[in-house]
Biopython code that builds the backbone (N, CA, C, O; Angstrom):
import numpy as np
from Bio.PDB.StructureBuilder import StructureBuilder

atoms = [
    (1, "UNK", "N", (1.127, 55.043, 48.575)),
    (1, "UNK", "CA", (1.401, 55.679, 49.758)),
    (1, "UNK", "C", (0.994, 56.840, 48.915)),
    (1, "UNK", "O", (1.483, 57.118, 47.820)),
    (2, "UNK", "N", (-0.250, 57.694, 49.733)),
    (2, "UNK", "CA", (-0.940, 58.814, 49.144)),
    (2, "UNK", "C", (0.306, 60.288, 49.966)),
    (2, "UNK", "O", (0.941, 60.364, 51.018)),
    (3, "UNK", "N", (0.136, 61.089, 48.917)),
    (3, "UNK", "CA", (1.294, 62.136, 49.371)),
    (3, "UNK", "C", (0.110, 63.097, 50.241)),
    (3, "UNK", "O", (-0.977, 63.461, 49.794)),
    (4, "UNK", "N", (0.686, 63.385, 51.636)),
    (4, "UNK", "CA", (0.201, 64.154, 52.209)),
    (4, "UNK", "C", (0.090, 65.828, 52.337)),
    (4, "UNK", "O", (1.168, 66.411, 52.224)),
    (5, "UNK", "N", (-1.012, 66.599, 52.544)),
    (5, "UNK", "CA", (-1.075, 67.992, 52.064)),
    (5, "UNK", "C", (0.241, 68.680, 52.783)),
    (5, "UNK", "O", (0.598, 69.819, 52.480)),
    (6, "UNK", "N", (0.685, 68.160, 53.419)),
    (6, "UNK", "CA", (2.044, 68.879, 53.829)),
    (6, "UNK", "C", (3.259, 68.531, 53.620)),
    (6, "UNK", "O", (4.218, 69.100, 54.139)),
    (7, "UNK", "N", (3.341, 67.514, 52.800)),
    (7, "UNK", "CA", (4.884, 67.147, 52.121)),
    (7, "UNK", "C", (4.891, 67.607, 50.389)),
    (7, "UNK", "O", (3.876, 67.455, 49.708)),
    (8, "UNK", "N", (5.821, 68.022, 49.974)),
    (8, "UNK", "CA", (6.050, 67.882, 48.483)),
    (8, "UNK", "C", (6.531, 66.946, 47.893)),
    (8, "UNK", "O", (7.204, 66.031, 48.368)),
    (9, "UNK", "N", (6.152, 67.154, 46.609)),
    (9, "UNK", "CA", (6.146, 66.109, 45.451)),
    (9, "UNK", "C", (7.447, 65.232, 45.804)),
    (9, "UNK", "O", (7.516, 64.006, 45.883)),
    (10, "UNK", "N", (8.663, 66.382, 46.034)),
    (10, "UNK", "CA", (10.121, 65.997, 45.929)),
    (10, "UNK", "C", (10.341, 65.268, 47.032)),
    (10, "UNK", "O", (10.872, 64.162, 46.932)),
    (11, "UNK", "N", (9.977, 65.762, 48.198)),
    (11, "UNK", "CA", (10.163, 65.166, 49.469)),
    (11, "UNK", "C", (9.464, 63.645, 49.548)),
    (11, "UNK", "O", (10.069, 62.672, 49.997)),
    (12, "UNK", "N", (8.497, 63.612, 49.190)),
    (12, "UNK", "CA", (8.164, 62.446, 48.683)),
    (12, "UNK", "C", (8.894, 61.348, 48.302)),
    (12, "UNK", "O", (9.360, 60.412, 48.952)),
    (13, "UNK", "N", (8.918, 61.729, 46.697)),
    (13, "UNK", "CA", (9.818, 61.085, 45.447)),
    (13, "UNK", "C", (11.269, 60.570, 46.421)),
    (13, "UNK", "O", (11.695, 59.418, 46.353)),
    (14, "UNK", "N", (11.929, 61.689, 47.342)),
    (14, "UNK", "CA", (13.008, 61.091, 48.179)),
    (14, "UNK", "C", (12.504, 60.195, 48.916)),
    (14, "UNK", "O", (12.918, 59.070, 48.637)),
    (15, "UNK", "N", (11.672, 60.253, 49.866)),
    (15, "UNK", "CA", (11.245, 59.206, 50.684)),
    (15, "UNK", "C", (11.082, 57.750, 50.208)),
    (15, "UNK", "O", (11.492, 56.738, 50.776)),
    (16, "UNK", "N", (10.395, 57.849, 49.042)),
    (16, "UNK", "CA", (9.764, 56.767, 48.336)),
    (16, "UNK", "C", (11.338, 55.960, 48.024)),
    (16, "UNK", "O", (11.576, 54.754, 48.092)),
    (17, "UNK", "N", (11.945, 56.693, 47.792)),
    (17, "UNK", "CA", (13.405, 56.144, 47.164)),
    (17, "UNK", "C", (14.502, 55.299, 48.225)),
    (17, "UNK", "O", (15.321, 54.414, 47.976)),
    (18, "UNK", "N", (14.084, 56.072, 49.669)),
    (18, "UNK", "CA", (14.910, 55.622, 50.487)),
    (18, "UNK", "C", (14.194, 54.248, 50.667)),
    (18, "UNK", "O", (14.861, 53.241, 50.426)),
    (19, "UNK", "N", (13.172, 54.140, 50.984)),
    (19, "UNK", "CA", (12.354, 52.900, 51.309)),
    (19, "UNK", "C", (12.939, 51.837, 50.194)),
    (19, "UNK", "O", (13.472, 50.755, 50.438)),
    (20, "UNK", "N", (12.756, 52.292, 49.212)),
    (20, "UNK", "CA", (12.923, 51.010, 48.213)),
    (20, "UNK", "C", (14.241, 50.494, 48.338)),
    (20, "UNK", "O", (14.512, 49.294, 48.298)),
    (21, "UNK", "N", (15.339, 51.741, 48.544)),
    (21, "UNK", "CA", (16.723, 51.053, 48.931)),
    (21, "UNK", "C", (16.829, 50.173, 50.097)),
    (21, "UNK", "O", (17.682, 49.296, 49.959)),
    (22, "UNK", "N", (16.211, 50.170, 51.173)),
    (22, "UNK", "CA", (16.097, 49.756, 52.403)),
    (22, "UNK", "C", (15.942, 48.366, 52.100)),
    (22, "UNK", "O", (15.136, 47.981, 51.254)),
    (23, "UNK", "N", (16.857, 47.414, 52.910)),
    (23, "UNK", "CA", (16.788, 46.101, 53.133)),
    (23, "UNK", "C", (15.632, 45.598, 53.820)),
    (23, "UNK", "O", (15.322, 46.265, 54.807)),
    (24, "UNK", "N", (15.002, 44.731, 53.601)),
    (24, "UNK", "CA", (13.620, 43.927, 54.224)),
    (24, "UNK", "C", (13.597, 44.403, 55.837)),
    (24, "UNK", "O", (12.643, 44.851, 56.473)),
    (25, "UNK", "N", (15.110, 44.127, 56.319)),
    (25, "UNK", "CA", (15.407, 43.950, 57.733)),
    (25, "UNK", "C", (15.570, 45.569, 58.138)),
    (25, "UNK", "O", (15.221, 46.092, 59.196)),
    (26, "UNK", "N", (16.061, 46.061, 57.243)),
    (26, "UNK", "CA", (15.815, 47.865, 57.899)),
    (26, "UNK", "C", (14.680, 48.510, 58.071)),
    (26, "UNK", "O", (14.494, 49.369, 58.932)),
    (27, "UNK", "N", (13.639, 48.014, 57.024)),
    (27, "UNK", "CA", (12.347, 48.081, 57.028)),
    (27, "UNK", "C", (11.569, 47.630, 58.395)),
    (27, "UNK", "O", (10.891, 48.323, 59.154)),
    (28, "UNK", "N", (11.900, 46.197, 58.458)),
    (28, "UNK", "CA", (11.073, 45.701, 59.844)),
    (28, "UNK", "C", (11.784, 46.496, 61.152)),
    (28, "UNK", "O", (11.232, 46.542, 62.252)),
    (29, "UNK", "N", (13.156, 47.146, 60.854)),
    (29, "UNK", "CA", (13.440, 47.768, 62.560)),
    (29, "UNK", "C", (12.973, 49.231, 62.459)),
    (29, "UNK", "O", (12.960, 49.884, 63.503)),
    (30, "UNK", "N", (12.709, 49.630, 61.666)),
    (30, "UNK", "CA", (11.449, 50.828, 61.831)),
    (30, "UNK", "C", (10.749, 50.366, 62.165)),
    (30, "UNK", "O", (10.509, 50.709, 63.323)),
    (31, "UNK", "N", (9.900, 49.372, 61.669)),
    (31, "UNK", "CA", (8.526, 49.252, 62.253)),
    (31, "UNK", "C", (8.374, 48.972, 63.761)),
    (31, "UNK", "O", (7.523, 49.329, 64.575)),
    (32, "UNK", "N", (9.700, 48.064, 63.880)),
    (32, "UNK", "CA", (9.828, 47.979, 65.556)),
    (32, "UNK", "C", (9.906, 49.241, 66.177)),
    (32, "UNK", "O", (9.139, 49.324, 67.137)),
    (33, "UNK", "N", (10.531, 50.187, 65.969)),
    (33, "UNK", "CA", (11.380, 51.096, 66.164)),
    (33, "UNK", "C", (9.802, 52.391, 66.758)),
    (33, "UNK", "O", (9.566, 53.003, 67.800)),
    (34, "UNK", "N", (9.232, 52.286, 65.668)),
    (34, "UNK", "CA", (7.731, 53.469, 65.777)),
    (34, "UNK", "C", (6.544, 52.073, 66.929)),
    (34, "UNK", "O", (5.491, 52.397, 67.479)),
    (35, "UNK", "N", (6.990, 51.048, 66.964)),
    (35, "UNK", "CA", (6.102, 50.264, 67.639)),
    (35, "UNK", "C", (6.337, 50.822, 69.041)),
    (35, "UNK", "O", (5.519, 51.446, 69.717)),
    (36, "UNK", "N", (7.853, 50.426, 69.435)),
    (36, "UNK", "CA", (8.246, 50.850, 70.623)),
    (36, "UNK", "C", (8.109, 52.481, 70.812)),
    (36, "UNK", "O", (7.397, 52.752, 71.779)),
    (37, "UNK", "N", (8.420, 53.174, 70.390)),
    (37, "UNK", "CA", (7.964, 54.875, 70.351)),
    (37, "UNK", "C", (6.482, 54.985, 70.803)),
    (37, "UNK", "O", (6.194, 55.427, 71.915)),
    (38, "UNK", "N", (5.480, 54.538, 69.840)),
    (38, "UNK", "CA", (3.940, 54.384, 70.157)),
    (38, "UNK", "C", (3.535, 53.925, 72.207)),
    (38, "UNK", "O", (2.855, 54.452, 73.087)),
    (39, "UNK", "N", (4.613, 52.442, 72.088)),
    (39, "UNK", "CA", (4.315, 51.992, 73.248)),
    (39, "UNK", "C", (4.767, 53.050, 74.346)),
    (39, "UNK", "O", (4.015, 53.345, 75.275)),
    (40, "UNK", "N", (5.949, 53.571, 74.205)),
    (40, "UNK", "CA", (6.638, 54.432, 75.076)),
    (40, "UNK", "C", (5.731, 55.679, 75.497)),
    (40, "UNK", "O", (5.692, 56.175, 76.623)),
    (41, "UNK", "N", (4.944, 56.124, 74.271)),
    (41, "UNK", "CA", (3.960, 56.880, 74.494)),
    (41, "UNK", "C", (2.861, 57.023, 75.221)),
    (41, "UNK", "O", (2.415, 57.996, 75.829)),
    (42, "UNK", "N", (2.353, 55.587, 75.042)),
    (42, "UNK", "CA", (0.914, 55.493, 75.863)),
    (42, "UNK", "C", (1.234, 55.083, 77.143)),
    (42, "UNK", "O", (0.357, 55.145, 78.004)),
    (43, "UNK", "N", (2.615, 54.572, 77.488)),
    (43, "UNK", "CA", (2.730, 54.124, 78.626)),
    (43, "UNK", "C", (2.931, 55.464, 79.369)),
    (43, "UNK", "O", (2.548, 55.583, 80.533)),
    (44, "UNK", "N", (3.579, 56.554, 78.647)),
    (44, "UNK", "CA", (3.882, 57.382, 79.265)),
    (44, "UNK", "C", (2.447, 58.601, 79.740)),
    (44, "UNK", "O", (2.571, 59.490, 80.583)),
    (45, "UNK", "N", (1.521, 58.389, 79.161)),
    (45, "UNK", "CA", (0.137, 58.811, 79.095)),
    (45, "UNK", "C", (-0.521, 58.173, 80.544)),
    (45, "UNK", "O", (-1.154, 58.744, 81.433)),
    (46, "UNK", "N", (-0.074, 56.669, 80.391)),
    (46, "UNK", "CA", (-0.764, 55.824, 81.420)),
    (46, "UNK", "C", (0.144, 56.150, 82.905)),
    (46, "UNK", "O", (-0.435, 55.723, 83.904)),
    (47, "UNK", "N", (1.070, 56.633, 83.089)),
    (47, "UNK", "CA", (2.323, 57.111, 84.270)),
    (47, "UNK", "C", (1.483, 58.441, 84.250)),
    (47, "UNK", "O", (1.019, 58.501, 85.389)),
    (48, "UNK", "N", (1.056, 59.514, 83.559)),
    (48, "UNK", "CA", (0.765, 60.704, 84.175)),
    (48, "UNK", "C", (-0.554, 60.752, 84.686)),
    (48, "UNK", "O", (-0.838, 61.456, 85.654)),
    (49, "UNK", "N", (-1.495, 59.940, 84.004)),
    (49, "UNK", "CA", (-2.796, 59.639, 84.818)),
    (49, "UNK", "C", (-2.983, 58.985, 86.127)),
    (49, "UNK", "O", (-3.900, 59.312, 86.880)),
    (50, "UNK", "N", (-1.935, 57.862, 86.468)),
    (50, "UNK", "CA", (-1.837, 57.304, 87.481)),
    (50, "UNK", "C", (-0.273, 57.291, 88.144)),
    (50, "UNK", "O", (0.397, 56.259, 88.144)),
    (51, "UNK", "N", (0.145, 58.374, 88.623)),
    (51, "UNK", "CA", (1.480, 58.694, 88.765)),
    (51, "UNK", "C", (1.985, 57.666, 90.016)),
    (51, "UNK", "O", (3.157, 57.288, 90.037)),
    (52, "UNK", "N", (1.250, 57.342, 90.811)),
    (52, "UNK", "CA", (1.412, 56.571, 92.075)),
    (52, "UNK", "C", (1.536, 54.936, 91.943)),
    (52, "UNK", "O", (1.852, 54.215, 92.890)),
    (53, "UNK", "N", (1.235, 54.464, 90.615)),
    (53, "UNK", "CA", (1.059, 53.298, 90.405)),
    (53, "UNK", "C", (1.946, 52.761, 90.137)),
    (53, "UNK", "O", (2.428, 53.371, 89.183)),
    (54, "UNK", "N", (2.830, 51.535, 90.487)),
    (54, "UNK", "CA", (3.705, 50.950, 90.160)),
    (54, "UNK", "C", (3.849, 50.664, 88.643)),
    (54, "UNK", "O", (2.907, 50.716, 87.853)),
    (55, "UNK", "N", (5.184, 50.343, 88.307)),
    (55, "UNK", "CA", (5.448, 50.158, 86.938)),
    (55, "UNK", "C", (4.876, 48.774, 86.189)),
    (55, "UNK", "O", (4.550, 48.517, 85.030)),
    (56, "UNK", "N", (4.913, 48.094, 87.306)),
    (56, "UNK", "CA", (4.426, 46.433, 86.431)),
    (56, "UNK", "C", (3.075, 46.698, 86.101)),
    (56, "UNK", "O", (2.574, 46.386, 85.020)),
    (57, "UNK", "N", (2.250, 47.493, 87.383)),
    (57, "UNK", "CA", (0.962, 47.642, 87.143)),
    (57, "UNK", "C", (0.558, 48.567, 85.810)),
    (57, "UNK", "O", (-0.292, 48.194, 85.002)),
    (58, "UNK", "N", (1.270, 49.796, 85.701)),
    (58, "UNK", "CA", (1.361, 50.277, 84.221)),
    (58, "UNK", "C", (1.557, 49.811, 83.295)),
    (58, "UNK", "O", (0.951, 50.314, 82.349)),
    (59, "UNK", "N", (2.484, 48.606, 82.972)),
    (59, "UNK", "CA", (2.312, 47.876, 81.931)),
    (59, "UNK", "C", (1.417, 47.336, 81.774)),
    (59, "UNK", "O", (0.784, 47.387, 80.720)),
    (60, "UNK", "N", (1.014, 46.493, 83.010)),
    (60, "UNK", "CA", (-0.649, 45.881, 82.522)),
    (60, "UNK", "C", (-1.542, 46.641, 82.013)),
    (60, "UNK", "O", (-2.292, 46.131, 81.180)),
    (61, "UNK", "N", (-1.693, 47.881, 82.319)),
    (61, "UNK", "CA", (-2.835, 48.577, 81.936)),
    (61, "UNK", "C", (-2.354, 49.044, 80.524)),
    (61, "UNK", "O", (-3.294, 49.349, 79.790)),
    (62, "UNK", "N", (-1.295, 49.153, 80.052)),
    (62, "UNK", "CA", (-1.062, 49.328, 78.663)),
    (62, "UNK", "C", (-1.464, 48.082, 78.063)),
    (62, "UNK", "O", (-2.264, 48.157, 77.130)),
    (63, "UNK", "N", (-0.987, 46.760, 78.490)),
    (63, "UNK", "CA", (-1.238, 45.568, 77.971)),
    (63, "UNK", "C", (-2.932, 45.339, 77.890)),
    (63, "UNK", "O", (-3.533, 44.878, 76.920)),
    (64, "UNK", "N", (-3.355, 45.660, 78.804)),
    (64, "UNK", "CA", (-4.949, 45.709, 78.697)),
    (64, "UNK", "C", (-5.566, 46.527, 77.391)),
    (64, "UNK", "O", (-6.285, 46.028, 76.525)),
    (65, "UNK", "N", (-5.196, 47.652, 77.446)),
    (65, "UNK", "CA", (-5.674, 48.185, 76.281)),
    (65, "UNK", "C", (-5.223, 47.883, 74.787)),
    (65, "UNK", "O", (-5.798, 47.937, 73.700)),
    (66, "UNK", "N", (-3.999, 47.556, 75.186)),
    (66, "UNK", "CA", (-3.143, 46.938, 73.473)),
    (66, "UNK", "C", (-3.808, 45.811, 72.939)),
    (66, "UNK", "O", (-4.123, 45.728, 71.752)),
    (67, "UNK", "N", (-4.166, 44.396, 74.327)),
    (67, "UNK", "CA", (-4.649, 43.170, 73.630)),
    (67, "UNK", "C", (-6.334, 43.074, 73.708)),
    (67, "UNK", "O", (-7.058, 42.344, 73.030)),
    (68, "UNK", "N", (-6.750, 44.096, 74.808)),
    (68, "UNK", "CA", (-8.214, 44.010, 75.029)),
    (68, "UNK", "C", (-8.318, 43.287, 76.423)),
    (68, "UNK", "O", (-7.308, 42.756, 76.886)),
    (69, "UNK", "N", (-9.431, 43.255, 77.057)),
    (69, "UNK", "CA", (-9.475, 42.719, 78.388)),
    (69, "UNK", "C", (-9.708, 41.235, 78.003)),
    (69, "UNK", "O", (-8.888, 40.682, 78.735)),
    (70, "UNK", "N", (-10.287, 40.308, 77.344)),
    (70, "UNK", "CA", (-10.672, 39.144, 76.802)),
    (70, "UNK", "C", (-9.022, 38.665, 76.894)),
    (70, "UNK", "O", (-8.537, 38.080, 77.862)),
    (71, "UNK", "N", (-8.365, 39.015, 75.786)),
    (71, "UNK", "CA", (-7.031, 38.235, 75.745)),
    (71, "UNK", "C", (-6.193, 38.858, 76.560)),
    (71, "UNK", "O", (-5.035, 38.442, 76.540)),
    (72, "UNK", "N", (-6.481, 39.861, 77.373)),
    (72, "UNK", "CA", (-5.212, 39.771, 78.520)),
    (72, "UNK", "C", (-5.685, 39.035, 79.626)),
    (72, "UNK", "O", (-4.905, 38.696, 80.516)),
    (73, "UNK", "N", (-6.796, 38.774, 79.660)),
    (73, "UNK", "CA", (-7.370, 37.667, 81.179)),
    (73, "UNK", "C", (-6.745, 36.646, 80.781)),
    (73, "UNK", "O", (-5.962, 36.192, 81.615)),
    (74, "UNK", "N", (-6.821, 35.939, 79.491)),
    (74, "UNK", "CA", (-6.404, 34.839, 79.184)),
    (74, "UNK", "C", (-4.984, 34.352, 78.781)),
    (74, "UNK", "O", (-4.725, 33.176, 78.529)),
    (75, "UNK", "N", (-4.031, 35.444, 78.741)),
    (75, "UNK", "CA", (-2.668, 35.377, 78.709)),
    (75, "UNK", "C", (-1.971, 35.659, 80.197)),
    (75, "UNK", "O", (-0.906, 35.126, 80.511)),
    (76, "UNK", "N", (-2.771, 36.644, 81.153)),
    (76, "UNK", "CA", (-2.227, 37.339, 82.415)),
    (76, "UNK", "C", (-2.987, 36.605, 83.545)),
    (76, "UNK", "O", (-2.550, 36.821, 84.676)),
    (77, "UNK", "N", (-4.059, 35.766, 83.434)),
    (77, "UNK", "CA", (-5.004, 35.432, 84.020)),
    (77, "UNK", "C", (-5.870, 36.642, 84.857)),
    (77, "UNK", "O", (-5.503, 37.800, 84.662)),
    (78, "UNK", "N", (-6.990, 36.400, 85.767)),
    (78, "UNK", "CA", (-7.939, 36.720, 86.365)),
    (78, "UNK", "C", (-7.044, 37.809, 87.784)),
    (78, "UNK", "O", (-7.469, 38.922, 88.095)),
    (79, "UNK", "N", (-6.172, 37.351, 88.247)),
    (79, "UNK", "CA", (-5.549, 37.929, 89.425)),
    (79, "UNK", "C", (-4.912, 39.423, 89.278)),
    (79, "UNK", "O", (-4.393, 40.103, 90.163)),
    (80, "UNK", "N", (-5.129, 39.776, 87.714)),
    (80, "UNK", "CA", (-4.458, 40.887, 87.628)),
    (80, "UNK", "C", (-5.514, 41.965, 87.617)),
    (80, "UNK", "O", (-5.163, 43.137, 87.486)),
    (81, "UNK", "N", (-7.035, 41.577, 87.770)),
    (81, "UNK", "CA", (-7.744, 42.457, 87.311)),
    (81, "UNK", "C", (-8.623, 42.942, 88.863)),
    (81, "UNK", "O", (-9.801, 43.299, 88.878)),
    (82, "UNK", "N", (-7.771, 42.850, 90.029)),
    (82, "UNK", "CA", (-8.453, 43.333, 91.036)),
    (82, "UNK", "C", (-8.212, 44.668, 91.736)),
    (82, "UNK", "O", (-8.927, 45.010, 92.677)),
]
sb = StructureBuilder()
sb.init_structure("model")
sb.init_model(0)
sb.init_chain("A")
sb.init_seg("    ")
for serial, (resi, resn, name, xyz) in enumerate(atoms, 1):
    if name == "N":
        sb.init_residue(resn, " ", resi, " ")
    sb.init_atom(name, np.array(xyz, "f"), 0.0, 1.0, " ", f" {name:<3s}", serial, name[0])
structure = sb.get_structure()
C-alpha cells in the first residue's frame, strides 16, 4: 500500500495492522461490501438520469456498463437492447 497524502503515518500503520489481523473471510466481506456500495451509487446515478425507467431496466443499464455491451448481449440476449 502507498501512503495517501491525507493519511498520517500512524493512521496508516493502524489500518495495516487491522488488515493483518483480519481473516480472509473478513477481508473478502469488505471487498463485497465495497462492491455493493459502488453498485448502489452507480445505480442511483442511473436512476437520477432516468427517473421514469423501471427498476429492471435500470439494473440492465448498470449491467451493460459493468459487463460491456457485447458480454451483456451474450448473457442476456438482444431483446433487452431495443
